[in-house]
C-alpha positions in Angstrom: -32.1 17.2 81.3 -32.7 14.7 78.6 -36.3 13.7 78.1 -35.8 10.9 75.6 -33.7 7.8 75.2 -31.9 8.0 71.8 -31.3 4.7 70.1 -27.6 3.9 69.4 -27.4 2.3 66.0 -24.5 -0.1 65.4 -22.1 1.2 62.7 -23.1 -0.4 59.4 -20.4 -2.5 57.7 -21.4 -1.0 54.3 -22.9 2.1 52.6 -25.5 3.0 50.0 -24.3 4.9 47.0 -26.3 6.6 44.2 -25.3 3.9 41.7 -26.8 1.1 43.8 -30.0 -0.6 42.8 -32.2 -0.7 45.9 -35.0 -3.2 46.7 -37.5 -2.7 49.5 -39.9 -5.5 50.4 -42.1 -6.1 53.3 -44.8 -4.3 55.3 -46.3 -0.9 54.4 -43.4 0.6 56.4 -41.1 -0.7 53.7 -43.4 1.1 51.3 -43.0 4.4 53.2 -39.2 4.1 53.4 -38.8 2.9 49.8 -40.9 5.8 48.5 -38.7 8.3 50.2 -35.7 6.8 48.6 -37.4 6.9 45.2 -38.4 10.5 45.9 -34.7 11.3 46.5 -34.0 9.8 43.0 -32.3 6.6 44.1 -32.8 3.6 41.9 -35.5 1.9 43.9 -38.0 -1.0 43.5 -40.6 -1.2 46.2 -42.9 -4.2 46.8 -43.4 -5.1 43.2 -46.2 -7.6 44.0 -47.8 -5.7 46.8 -47.2 -5.3 50.5 -45.8 -8.5 52.3 -46.0 -8.8 56.0 -44.4 -12.1 57.0 -41.0 -13.7 56.2 -42.5 -16.5 54.0 -44.2 -13.9 51.8 -41.1 -11.8 51.6 -39.2 -14.9 50.4 -41.9 -15.5 47.8 -41.5 -12.0 46.5 -37.8 -12.4 46.1 -38.2 -15.7 44.3 -40.7 -14.3 41.9 -38.8 -11.1 41.2 -35.4 -12.8 40.7 -36.5 -15.8 38.8 -36.5 -14.1 35.3 -32.8 -13.2 35.8 -31.9 -16.9 35.8 -32.8 -16.8 32.1 -31.0 -13.6 31.2 -27.9 -14.1 29.1 -24.6 -12.9 30.3 -24.5 -10.1 27.7 -27.8 -8.6 28.7 -28.1 -5.7 31.0 -28.6 -6.8 34.6 -28.7 -3.5 36.3 -32.0 -4.2 38.0 -30.6 -7.0 40.1 -30.6 -5.6 43.7 -27.4 -4.3 45.2 -29.0 -3.4 48.5 -32.1 -5.1 49.9 -34.2 -3.9 52.8 -36.4 -6.6 54.4 -39.1 -5.1 56.6 -40.9 -7.7 58.7 -44.3 -6.9 60.0 -45.7 -10.1 61.5 -45.2 -13.8 62.0 -48.9 -14.5 61.2 -49.6 -16.3 57.9 -52.6 -17.5 56.1 -52.6 -21.0 54.7 -54.9 -22.3 51.9 -56.6 -25.3 53.4 -56.8 -27.1 50.1 -53.0 -27.1 49.4 -51.4 -26.3 52.8 -49.5 -23.5 51.2 -48.8 -20.1 52.7 -50.5 -17.5 50.5 -49.3 -13.9 50.1 -52.7 -12.5 49.2 -56.1 -14.0 49.9 -57.4 -12.2 46.8 -60.7 -11.5 48.4 -61.6 -15.2 48.5 -63.9 -16.5 51.3 -62.2 -16.6 54.7 -63.3 -20.2 55.2 -60.8 -21.3 52.6 -57.9 -20.3 54.8 -56.6 -20.9 58.3 -54.4 -18.5 60.2 -51.2 -19.8 61.7 -48.1 -18.3 63.4 -44.5 -19.0 62.4 -42.1 -19.9 65.1 -38.7 -18.1 65.6 -37.0 -21.0 63.9 -39.5 -20.9 61.0 -38.9 -17.2 60.5 -35.2 -17.6 60.7 -35.2 -20.3 58.1 -37.1 -18.1 55.7 -34.7 -15.3 56.3 -31.7 -17.5 55.7 -33.3 -18.6 52.4 -33.7 -15.0 51.5 -30.0 -14.3 52.1 -28.9 -17.4 50.2 -31.1 -16.5 47.2 -29.9 -12.9 47.1 -26.3 -14.0 47.3 -26.9 -16.4 44.4 -27.9 -13.6 42.1 -25.5 -11.0 43.4 -22.6 -12.2 45.6 -21.9 -8.6 46.6 -25.5 -7.9 47.8 -26.0 -6.0 51.0 -29.0 -6.8 53.2 -30.7 -4.7 55.8 -33.2 -6.3 58.2 -35.7 -4.3 60.1 -39.0 -4.8 62.0 -41.9 -2.5 61.2 -43.1 -0.4 64.2 -46.7 -0.7 63.1 -48.9 -2.2 65.8 -51.4 -4.9 64.9 -54.5 -4.2 67.0 -56.4 -7.2 65.5 -54.1 -9.6 67.3 -54.6 -7.7 70.6 -51.7 -5.5 71.8 -50.1 -8.4 73.8 -50.4 -10.6 70.7 -48.9 -7.9 68.6 -45.9 -7.6 70.9 -45.4 -11.4 70.9 -45.4 -11.3 67.1 -42.8 -8.5 67.0 -40.7 -10.4 69.6 -40.7 -13.5 67.4 -39.5 -11.4 64.4 -36.8 -9.7 66.5 -35.5 -13.1 67.8 -35.6 -14.6 64.3 -33.5 -11.7 62.9 -31.0 -12.1 65.8 -30.8 -15.9 65.2 -30.3 -15.3 61.4 -27.4 -12.8 62.0 -25.9 -15.1 64.7 -25.7 -18.0 62.2 -23.1 -16.1 60.2 -19.5 -15.6 61.3 -18.2 -12.0 61.7 -16.5 -12.1 58.4 -19.5 -13.7 56.7 -22.0 -11.2 57.9 -20.1 -8.1 56.7 -23.0 -7.7 54.1 -25.8 -8.0 56.8 -27.1 -5.4 59.2 -30.0 -4.7 61.5 -31.7 -1.3 61.5 -33.8 -0.6 64.6 -36.9 1.2 63.2 -39.1 -0.7 65.7 -37.0 0.5 68.6 -36.7 4.1 67.4 -40.5 4.5 67.5 -41.1 2.5 70.7 -38.1 3.6 72.8 -36.9 6.9 71.3 -40.0 8.7 70.0 -42.3 6.9 72.5 -45.2 9.3 72.2 -48.7 9.2 70.6 -47.9 12.5 68.7 -45.6 10.4 66.5 -48.5 8.1 65.5 -51.1 8.6 62.7 -54.7 9.3 63.8 -55.4 5.5 63.9 -52.8 5.3 66.8 -51.2 2.3 65.1 -49.1 3.6 62.2 -46.2 6.0 62.6 -47.0 9.5 61.6 -45.4 11.2 58.6 -43.1 13.1 61.0 -42.0 9.8 62.6 -41.3 8.2 59.2 -39.3 11.2 58.2 -37.2 11.0 61.3 -36.6 7.3 60.8 -35.6 8.0 57.3 -33.1 10.6 58.6 -31.6 8.0 60.9 -31.5 5.5 58.0 -29.6 8.0 55.9 -27.2 8.8 58.7 -26.5 5.1 59.1 -26.1 4.0 55.5 -25.5 6.9 53.1 -22.0 7.2 51.7 -20.5 10.7 51.3 -21.3 10.4 47.6 -25.0 9.6 48.4 -25.2 12.6 50.8 -23.8 14.9 48.0 -26.3 13.3 45.6 -29.2 14.2 47.8 -27.8 17.7 48.5 -27.7 18.4 44.8 -31.2 16.9 44.2 -33.0 18.8 46.9 -32.9 22.3 45.4 -34.0 20.9 42.1 -36.9 19.0 43.7 -38.0 22.2 45.5 -37.8 24.2 42.3 -39.9 21.5 40.4 -42.6 21.6 43.1 -42.7 25.4 43.2 -46.2 26.8 42.4 -46.0 30.3 40.9 -48.5 33.1 41.2 -48.0 34.0 37.5 -47.1 30.8 35.6 -47.4 32.7 32.3 -44.8 35.3 33.2 -41.5 35.5 31.4 -39.6 35.3 34.7 -41.3 32.0 35.6 -40.7 30.5 32.1 -37.0 31.3 32.4 -37.0 29.8 36.0 -38.7 26.6 34.6 -36.2 26.4 31.7 -33.2 26.8 34.1 -34.6 24.2 36.4 -35.1 21.6 33.7 -31.5 22.3 32.5 -30.3 21.6 36.0 -32.4 18.4 36.1 -30.9 17.3 32.8 -27.4 17.9 34.0 -28.1 16.1 37.3 -29.4 13.0 35.6 -26.5 13.0 33.2 -23.9 13.3 36.0 -25.4 10.3 37.8 -26.5 8.3 34.7 -30.2 8.3 35.8 
């Protein structure tokens, strides 16, 4: 008997390699996934201006991050322009500064009375996402983009309101992907992190104590599914070579002053040096 409903993930039209520059932006779930990629030594930038929850703020982050590259000369190193971008949407709720009518990314602890809360429609969200795609393609025509919806539940909206918000995001991603032809969207893909938590794991033991955020175990499982979906054979080999080095570096000896441990430490650092040289880290 099978007591769970495994999510079938559509085969990705592209892969992630160790040489790729990765960029994660979005909710705190993007933070968790991006940090795991960084821990595995991938070239990773995660939410450089803080956690962003809605499509408008995600677009603002991309605009702010990429803008300096418009002034970079052709001869200057551009290795930090993203090759793979993961956009993790958390909510369609936004805060608007009453004085200007602009969507703000961070209220910066200013009085709540200065802002009004609003909800983006499916069309609004899809328009912001298409702007993200166009902007990223402008700076890197070969960019690959992964959309996902954070499984984190927003109790402050009420659980029905939280579901409506997630539904809006899911529909906007589907609308965005549908706006491209099959050949055009070979660089776009949807990863079902929301569905994995809600339909496959589907148990409170996979939630943190607040019963809203996925547990570490759940995030680890989603990361495994992410790796299975996107990692190239070279990326798998890269991680396989890194893991024993990582474990050795985290080893806590009983006798750190011993000659045996000093030799172990020296050998580990030589392996680390060789690993970094092999992959140009």
